[in-house]
N, C-alpha and C positions, 0 to 999 in steps of 0.2 A: 434864728439866723443860722445858716449853714455855710461854712466856708469850705470850698472844694479845692482839690489839687489842680494845678495847671494841666497835669497830664491826663486827667480823667474828666469825663462829662459830669455835669451837675446831676443828671438822672442816675448815674452810677452811685453817687454818694447819697443821693436823696433816699435811696432804698435802705441805706444803713440806718436811717432814722425812722423807718416806717415799719408797721406790722410787727413790732417787737414788744409793745408794752401796753397800749391803750385799750386793754380788755375790760372796758367799763369801769376802770379805776378813776378816782378823782384826779383833777389836775393838781400837780404839786407846785407850790409857790416858793421860790427861793427866798432866803433871808435877805434883808436889805444890806447887811454888811457882816464881816467876820466878828465884829464886836458884839453883835447880837448873840451869836453862837457862843462866844467866850462867856458871856453872862449866863446863858442857859446851862452851859456845860459845868460851870462851877456851882451854880445854884442847885442843880439836880443830880450831881454825882457822876457826870461823864468824865470830866478832865479837871485835875487840880494842878496848880503850880507846884513843881517839885521842890523839895527842901524848904517849904514855906516857913517852917518854924525857925529857920536860920536866915530868913530874908530872901529865900529862893535861889535859883541858879538859872542864869540867862538861857532862855529857849529850851528849858527842860521841863517836861510835863509828866505827871503821873495819871494813869487812867483809873478812875474810880469804879465802884461796883457796876454801874451801868455802862461806862466806857469800855471796860474790859469785855463785857458781854457783846457789845456792838462790834468791837474789833474782832473778837473770835468768830462772830457770825459772818462778817465780811470775809475773813480768811477761809472759813468752812465753805461758804458759797463758791469762792474762787477754786478751792481744791476739788470740791464736788464737780464743778463745771468742767474743769480741765482734766483732772486725773481719773475721776470715777465715770464720768459720762462719755468720755472719749476712749478710743482703743489705742491711741498712738502716743500717750504721754505717761511717764512714770515720775514719781517724786523721790527726792532725797532730802537730807538735812546735813549739810557739811559744817565743818568747824568754823567758828568765828575767827580764830587765830590760825593762819596758815603759814607755811614755810615762807620766809621772806623772799625767796627766789621766785615764788609765784608772782609777787608784785613787781619784781625786777623785770621779768620777761613779759608780763602783761602790759608793761609800759607805764604803770601807775607811779613808780618811783620817779620817773623822768618827766612825766607829762600831766599828772593829776594835780594841776595847779589852778588856783585863782590868781588873777592879776590885781595886786593891791596898789592903792594910791592913798596918800595922806593929805588932808587939808592943812596947809601951813598956818592958817588963821586959828582954827578951833582945835587942831590936832586930831580930828576925827579920822578914822581909818575905814575905807570902803572898797568894795569891789569896783574895779574900773568900768566893767561892762554894765553896771547898774546906775551910773551917773547920768542924769538927764540934763541936757542943755548946759553941760560943763559947770553946773552949780552944785555946791556942797549941800546935801540934804539937811545938815544941821544949822549952818550959819549963812548959807547963800553965797559964800565967797567962791571965787574961781581960781584960787592960787593953789596949785597941786604939785606934789612931788612927782618924780618919774615913776611910772608903773613898774612893779617888780613881781616876780612869781612867788607864790606861797603854796607849798604842798599841803593839801587838806587831809591827808591821811593821819589818823590819830596813832601816835606811837606808844608802845609799851616795851617792857624788857622782861625776858624770861630767865629763870634760874636763880639760884641762891647767891651767885657772884655776879649778878647782872651789871652792877655799877662798874666792875672792873673788866668786863668782857664785851668788847664792841660787837661781837657776833651774836650777842643776846638780843639785839634790836629786833623787834617784831611790830606788826601793825594790827590794829583792829580793822577788820575788813571794811572797805568803803563800798563794796557791792557784794551781792551773793553770787553773781554770775561766775566768778572764777572758780568757786568751789564746784560748780557744775561742770565746767570745762575740764578740770583736772580729773574728774570722775567719769568722763565720757566713756572711756574704754571699760571701766568697771560695770557701768549700767548696761552698755551695749552687749557685753558678753554674757553677763549673768541673767539678763532679761531676754536674751536672744532676739534683739531688736534688729530690724532692717530699716534702712532709710525709706521715707522720712519718719522721724520720731522726735519726741520732745522730752526734756527733763525739767521738772518744775521744782521750785523751792520757795519756802516762806522763811524769812529770818531777819534778824537785826543786822543793821549796817551802821557805820559810824563815819562822819566826816567833820573835820574841824572847820566848819563854815565860818567865813569871815564876818558875814552879816546875816546871821539867822534871825528869824522873827516871823511875824504874822501867825501867831498861835502855833498850831501843830503843822502848819504848811511847810516850814523850813526849820528843821532842828538838827542838832549834831548827832543825836541818836534816833534812828527811825527804823521802820520795818518794811521790808520789800516783799513783793510777790513777783518773782521773775521766772520766766520760762524760756529755755533755749531750744529752738526747733531746728534740728539738724537735717540738711537736705543736700542733694547732689550739686556739684558745681554747675551742672547743666540745667538745673531747675530754673523756672521763670521767677527770679527772685523779687523783682519789683511787683509782680502780681501777688506773690506770697505776702509781701508787706500789706498790700491792699486787702488781702483775705483776712489777715489778723486784725487790721484796723476795723473791718466790718464786724468780726467776731466780738471784739471788745466793746464796740458801740452797743451791740445787742446785750452783752452782759451788763454794762453800766445801766442800760434801760431796765433790766430785770431788777436792779437795786433801787429803782425809783428815781434815777438821775434823769432830769428832763432833757430832751434833745435840744431845746433852745439855749441851754446853758453849756453846750459843747461846741468846740470849734477845732477844725483840723488844720494843722500848720505843717507845711512841707519845709523841713529845715534846709536852708540854702547850703550849697556846696561848701562855701567858705566857713560855715559854722559847724560842719560835721566833725564828729570825733575822729581820731586817727584811724580807727578800725572800721568806720562806717562808709558805705557807698550810698546809702539812702536811709533817712530817718524821717518818720512822721510823728509829730507830737499831737496827742489829744489834749486840748486845752479846756479848762473849766473857768467859768465866770466867777472866780472867787471874790472879785472886787466890783460888784455891780454898780457901786456908787462912783467909780472912777472913770476917767476918760479912757484909760487902757485897763479893762477889767480882767483880762485873761492871764492865767498862769498855768504852767504845765501840770496836767493830771497824770499823764504817763507818756511813754514813747515806745515806738515800734521801729527797730533798727535792723538793717541788713548788715551784719558784722563781717561778711565775707568768710574766708577760711583763716582769718588772722589768728583767732584764739587757739584753735587746735594745733595750728602750725607752729605758733610761737612757743607752745609748751611741749613740743615733740623733739626727740633727740635726732631725728633724721632729716629735719627740714634744713635746706641749704639756701644761702643767699645767692645773689647774682654772681659772686666770685667762686661759688662752689664750696663755701665754708659753712660749717654748722652755725645756725643762728642761736642755738641753745646748747651750750657746752655742759650744762648741769643736769638736764633731764635724763631720766633712765628709761623712759617709755616713748614709743611712737604712737601717737593718737590718730593715725590714719585709719581709713575704713576700706575694706576690700569688698567690692561689689561683684557678687558671684555671677549675675547675668552677663555683665560686660567684661568680666575678668580684669577689671581695672582697680588700682589702689589710688586713693586720693584723700585729701583732707576735706571733710564736709564743710559746707557753708552754713551759716547760722542766721536765722531770723529770730530776733529777740524782742518779745513784748515784755516791758518792764514797768510794773505798776507799784505804787506805794500804798501800804495799809493806811497810814496816817492821812495822806491826801485824799484817798478814797472815802475815808470816814468823814473828813471835813466836808467834802462835796455832798455826801449823803445827808449830813445834818443840815447843810444850807438849803438843799433842795426840799427836804422834808418839812422845814420850818414854815408855819403859816399862822396867821392870826385871824380870829373871827369874833363876833359879838354874841353874847348870850342874850336871853330874854330880858335881862336887866340893863342891857347896853354896855356890859362890862367886857373889856378885851380879854379874850382867852387865847392862849397859845396851844396849838395842836401840832405835834410832831408826827407827820404822816409818813412814818417809816414803812418800808416794805415789810410785810409780815415775817419774811424769813430773817430780817435783820433786827426786828424789835427785841430789845434786851429782855423784856418781860412780855409774854404772849397773852396772859390773862391775869386779872386781879380779882380776887374773891372778896367781896365786901358785904359785911353783915349790916342790915339796915338798923338794927338795934343791938349795940354791943353789950348792953346790960341784960340781955335775954340769953341765958345759957343755952337754951335749945337752938336759937338762931346761930349763935357763935359756934356751937358744936357742929351743926350741919355745915356751916361755911368752912370750918377747918377740915372736916371730913372730905368735902368736895375738893379742897386744895390738895389734900394728900392723895386723892384718887387721880388728879390730873398731873401731879408732879412727875411721875415716871414717863409721861408722854410729851410734856411741854413745860416750859418755864412758867410757873404760876406762883403768885404771892398772895398772902392774906394781909389785909390792912383794915384796921378799925380805929385809926388815929385821928379821925375827924368826922364831920358831917358828910352825908352822901354827896352833896354838891362839891365840897372841897376835895373829896376823894376822887370823884370823876375828873376834876380839873387837874389834879396832880398826875393821874395816869395819862390823861391826854398830853400833858406837857413832856412826858418821858417816852411817848410813842407806843403805849400799850394798846394793842388793837381792840381788846374786848374787856369790859368790866362785867362781872357776874354778881348780881345782887341777890342776896338771900333775905327774904322778908317774912312777915308773919304768915302770908298765904303759902309760902314754900313748905311750911310745916304740915299743911293740909293736902296740897296737891302734888308734892314732890317735884316742883318745877321752880325754875329760877328765871330772873330777868337778865337777858344778855344785851348789853349796850354796845353799839358800834362806835368806835373812836371818831371816824371821819364824818359820819352822817348824824350821830347822836340818836339814831333810831334804836328802838328797843323791841325785843320779841321774847316771848315766853317759851322756854325750852325745858322739857323733862330732864331731870337729873340723869336718868339712865341713857339719854341720848346726847348729853352735853359734850362728852369727849369726841364723839364722831362728828358732831356739828362744828366744833372748834377746829378740828383737824382739816375738815373740808374748807373752812373759811381762811385758814392760815396758810394755804398753799402759796408759794412764792409766785411773783409775776413770771409768766412763762418765757423761756428762751427758745427761739426756733432751733430745731436740731441742727448741729453743725454741718455745713456743706463739706464736701471732700476737698482737702487742700489741692491746690493746683499742681 
């Protein structure tokens, strides 16, 4: 299913989903529901409930040995794609705690609110915009309090006398974007950038969500991958939004996320954020079992010149007064060809690590039957994302020669790729375990290996096996482990 914008033809957006992934790779089957992924994640060391020894903490999760590898691989893929493979984007890492004035002038202190309502019958508290058919999700009643605003920024205090000093109030950042905006001039001058160019950042953000939930989909602590693309006020901004939508659809395809599970949502004018003139959300089918299966995977917004202007000392309002009495810098840009000074507009693609990881896991999950009719789970992760690239398995763990050869192969591969040695079960169980955590290849060392210096390489998705010389193994694996290709980026409009 492809949902298209009203303003564009179906043919335009159809190409966003074609020619970017199906290079002979298997069809990925999404998980039936999030609960399936929760079970797999806990069982196989991807994600654990946080603080579990003390009963847990609502909507807080710890990433286990495989989960942290998967998250790192997603972030590295994004960074390589945007910062390394393009010529117009630089990266930064800004502070999590910023001067409180940043959030005053960005509008977060005044407007970063959810609207709360309470059920008078069961005393449950909910976001007003999430109530369906005016019925309480807990008890079914329709007796509500008046809606009231609740600021979702998490507060902290700084300094040894914080309790006695009201100026010590600070916030854990609710987004990484503001750290980019206040560093615009630093990056532009030190890197000698000319418009258009972008600044990318990966980092933790925090929001005191009223109703977090659905596993890692909505949490109070999460990780963002945001990029702010600065352009001229005269640029074709709506076309640039379309451009970045297409770029991200191709990148998601390279991660193995199927096109049938993505949906484009043009945010209506009345739902736009105060800084946005146009926003397109890329939705993912996180809830395939529901009548309304879609939830936001990421958004691409045209933020106008609001951000750089609001943080600048020289920006004036309609009455000619400074809108920011506290800033010490002017974040405008001087365009040498036109001899004009202006505040650049911003196109912002904002994605989340956690939501991307959940979509990747759901799309990669599949089940099949083995020769005995037993159900087997195969996690068909893109090779670039797989936490473990190759597992080295000795056919006989009681044979020192076989074990020694297997461990030597593991050591030789480790500098090139993430490899593990495993002898904790029979070969069938070892294969099943590696299939379930998404390891693309299992390398079996057997008795014949001692004679012919070759090993059996088993493919995760097809279960096909081939015999490869040990001296050729590293090259063979590196060729097979290449990520699904992304078409070269088109020039921005």
